[in-house]
C-alpha positions as CSV (number, residue, x, y, z in Angstrom):
1,M,28.6,47.5,31.0
2,N,29.8,44.5,33.0
3,F,32.9,45.5,34.9
4,Q,33.5,41.9,35.9
5,K,34.4,41.1,32.3
6,I,36.9,43.9,31.6
7,K,39.7,42.6,29.4
8,E,43.1,43.8,30.6
9,S,44.6,43.8,27.2
10,D,43.2,45.4,24.0
11,E,45.9,44.0,21.8
12,V,44.8,42.2,18.8
13,E,46.2,38.7,18.5
14,L,48.4,39.0,15.4
15,P,51.8,37.6,14.3
16,V,54.7,39.8,15.1
17,L,55.3,40.9,11.5
18,L,51.6,41.8,11.1
19,K,51.7,43.7,14.5
20,N,54.5,45.8,13.1
21,R,52.5,46.5,10.0
22,L,49.5,47.4,12.1
23,V,51.5,50.0,14.0
24,S,52.6,51.6,10.8
25,L,49.0,51.5,9.4
26,V,47.7,53.2,12.6
27,L,50.3,56.0,12.4
28,Y,49.4,56.5,8.7
29,T,45.7,56.5,9.3
30,K,45.9,59.0,12.2
31,E,48.0,61.3,10.1
32,K,45.5,61.2,7.2
33,I,42.6,61.8,9.5
34,E,44.2,64.8,11.2
35,S,45.2,66.3,7.9
36,G,41.6,65.8,6.6
37,H,42.6,63.5,3.7
38,F,41.4,60.1,5.0
39,D,37.8,60.4,3.7
40,A,39.0,60.7,0.1
41,L,41.3,57.8,0.3
42,S,40.4,54.5,-1.4
43,L,41.5,51.1,0.0
44,A,43.7,50.9,-3.1
45,Q,45.5,54.0,-2.2
46,I,45.9,53.0,1.5
47,A,47.3,49.6,0.3
48,K,49.7,51.3,-2.1
49,D,50.9,53.9,0.5
50,N,51.7,51.0,2.9
51,R,53.2,48.6,0.4
52,M,50.3,46.2,0.6
53,T,47.7,44.9,-1.7
54,I,43.9,45.3,-1.4
55,P,43.6,41.5,-0.8
56,Q,46.2,41.7,2.0
57,L,44.2,44.5,3.7
58,M,41.0,42.7,3.4
59,E,42.5,39.3,4.5
60,F,43.2,40.8,7.9
61,G,40.0,42.8,8.1
62,F,41.7,46.2,7.5
63,T,38.8,48.2,6.2
64,K,38.7,51.9,6.5
65,A,36.4,51.7,9.5
66,N,38.5,49.0,11.2
67,L,41.7,51.1,10.7
68,V,39.9,54.1,12.4
69,C,38.9,51.8,15.3
70,H,42.6,50.8,15.7
71,V,43.5,54.4,15.9
72,V,40.8,55.2,18.5
73,V,41.9,52.2,20.6
74,A,45.5,53.4,20.5
75,E,44.6,56.9,21.4
76,N,42.3,55.7,24.2
77,E,45.1,53.6,25.7
78,I,47.2,56.7,26.2
79,L,44.5,58.4,28.3
80,I,43.6,55.1,30.2
81,K,47.2,54.7,31.3
82,K,47.1,58.3,32.6
83,L,43.8,58.0,34.5
84,M,43.9,54.4,35.9
85,G,46.2,55.4,38.7
86,L,43.9,58.2,40.0
87,D,42.2,57.9,43.3
88,L,39.0,59.8,43.2
89,A,39.0,60.2,47.0
90,T,41.8,62.7,46.6
91,M,39.9,64.8,44.0
92,G,37.2,66.3,46.1
93,T,35.4,66.2,49.4
94,S,32.2,64.7,48.1
95,L,31.5,61.9,45.5
96,T,30.0,64.4,43.1
97,E,33.1,66.7,43.3
98,Q,35.3,63.7,42.7
99,V,33.4,62.5,39.7
100,K,33.3,66.0,38.3
101,A,37.0,66.5,38.7
102,Y,37.7,63.2,37.0
103,V,35.3,63.8,34.1
104,L,36.9,67.3,33.7
105,Q,40.3,65.7,33.2
106,M,38.9,63.5,30.5
107,Y,37.3,66.5,28.7
108,Q,40.6,68.4,28.9
109,H,42.4,65.6,27.2
110,D,39.7,64.9,24.5
111,L,39.2,68.6,23.6
112,K,42.9,68.6,22.4
113,Q,41.8,66.1,19.8
114,L,38.4,67.4,19.0
115,A,39.0,67.5,15.3
116,F,40.0,63.9,15.3
117,H,36.9,62.8,17.4
118,T,34.7,64.7,15.0
119,A,36.2,63.2,11.9
120,I,36.0,59.6,13.0
121,Q,32.3,59.7,13.9
122,P,30.9,58.4,10.5
123,Y,33.2,55.4,10.7
124,A,32.2,54.5,14.3
125,W,28.7,53.8,12.9
126,T,30.1,51.0,10.7
127,W,32.5,49.2,13.1
128,S,32.2,45.5,13.3
129,V,30.9,43.8,16.5
130,V,34.4,43.0,17.5
131,D,35.6,46.5,17.0
132,E,32.7,47.9,19.0
133,A,33.4,45.4,21.8
134,R,37.0,46.7,22.0
135,V,35.9,50.3,22.4
136,T,33.2,49.4,24.9
137,N,35.8,47.5,26.9
138,Q,37.9,50.7,27.0
139,A,34.8,52.7,28.1
140,M,34.6,50.4,31.1
141,K,38.2,51.0,31.8
142,F,37.6,54.8,31.7
143,M,34.7,54.3,34.2
144,T,36.6,52.0,36.5
145,P,37.7,54.7,39.0
146,V,34.1,56.0,39.1
147,Y,32.8,52.4,39.6
148,I,35.1,52.0,42.6
149,A,34.1,55.3,44.1
150,L,30.4,54.6,43.7
151,H,30.8,51.2,45.2
152,A,32.8,52.7,48.1
153,H,29.9,55.1,48.8
154,G,27.4,52.3,49.0
155,F,25.5,53.0,45.7
156,A,23.3,50.3,44.1
157,H,23.1,49.6,40.4
158,V,26.7,50.7,39.9
159,D,27.1,49.3,36.4
160,A,24.0,51.1,35.2
161,R,25.2,54.4,36.8
162,C,28.6,54.1,35.1
163,Q,26.9,53.4,31.8
164,A,24.7,56.4,32.2
165,L,27.7,58.6,33.1
166,W,29.6,57.4,30.0
167,A,26.6,58.3,27.8
168,L,26.5,61.7,29.5
169,Y,30.2,62.2,29.0
170,L,29.8,61.7,25.2
171,Q,26.9,64.0,25.1
172,G,29.0,66.7,26.8
173,L,31.7,66.3,24.3
174,R,29.2,67.2,21.6
175,V,28.8,70.6,23.3
176,A,32.4,71.3,22.4
177,A,32.0,69.9,18.9
178,L,28.9,71.9,18.1
179,G,29.5,75.1,20.1
180,K,33.2,75.3,20.3
181,G,32.9,74.9,24.1
182,R,35.7,74.5,26.6
183,A,36.1,71.5,29.0
184,S,34.2,73.5,31.7
185,D,31.3,74.0,29.3
186,C,31.1,70.3,28.6
187,L,31.0,69.5,32.3
188,A,28.4,72.2,32.9
189,A,26.1,70.8,30.2
190,I,25.9,67.4,31.9
191,T,26.2,68.5,35.6
192,P,22.4,68.3,36.5
193,S,22.2,64.7,35.3
194,L,25.7,63.8,36.7
195,E,24.6,65.1,40.1
196,F,21.5,63.1,40.0
197,I,23.5,59.9,39.4
198,T,26.1,60.6,42.1
199,E,23.8,62.0,44.8
200,S,20.6,59.9,44.7
201,K,21.0,56.3,45.8
202,K,17.5,55.4,44.7
């Protein structure tokens, strides 16, 4: 992660008409994922349902994996807007308590969409470099309050610590996916490693 290169906007540069079509496609894709019908859809059916042709979909890079990425980006933006205003200093007396409280809020949000997160995993493996970069940029945004807090406490290698914390976060989310855990279970699963990152300055 390189927090100096965070892009403020995740919007794709598209003509207005195509942006409107993308909004419609994102809503359609999310509904199909949540209903469990997306995997069985062909590009031909997606195009037909959205009054497009397959060449039109392909011309703008709208593969199934790309559409899933657009949904993920849209969903992430909702949480980013909620979290970016948080001041970790108000969330605990120690840095570790602050980071734990912040991560717990993320888990509480994501567990409400656990079925969605589970369903999109196979598509995440086939994202393009551009799609992956957009999601990585959002990961940096999620970790920005943690970055600021670590820096304020005089920690070195802040980028690396944030990258490790993000990887831990995703690992903890698997606790819920595999074991039907709660947000507190996810946090407990990663707490030893989290504490090492936020307590040791070496």
